[in-house]
Phi, psi and omega in degrees: 000133181270187182296145171060024176279134175242139183234125181290161182295153180062024177268138180246131180232121180280173185300150175063019173279147180226142180229129178281171189304145174064023176279141180240118181254132183287184180284154173054035181264147178241123181239120183287172180297144177061024175282141176241130177243126177286174187283159174062034178261159170237127179248123185294161176301149175061026177274142174243130179237119183291157182306145177061022178277153176241116184251121181236006174229151176297150176247110185263336183273120181288166175064034179246155177245134182232150167198168181106171178222101004288156183286136176231161171306144194303321179295318178294321179297321177298316180296318179297313180298320177296321178293321179298320180297333182271351186303315180302316179294320179296320178297319177297318179298316180297318179298317179297318179296320179298318177300315180295319178297315179300318178297315179297319179295320177297317178297318180294319177297321178295323178290325181291330182283336181270000000 
């Protein structure tokens, strides 16, 4: 914990969590292990932050769950993680589509010249 950090009552903070200076954590908040909070943030009451999350913006809406690095509301974080898992296949699809487009353009240019 850095200088001037305030932590609300009934807040639980797991091991290896770190908070930069002048951060204010609300009441009844749960902060998982290895969470990092940048400085001068405000974390609303009843917020849950999942392990290994990185929070760099204030959280003003109470009763929300966040995780990820950077941290997002949990439903959005699930969607992001699901999308990341699909990236290799999507890149292959895009490469295949680009090849087909290039082939079609070459064929079209050849027809225009004749």
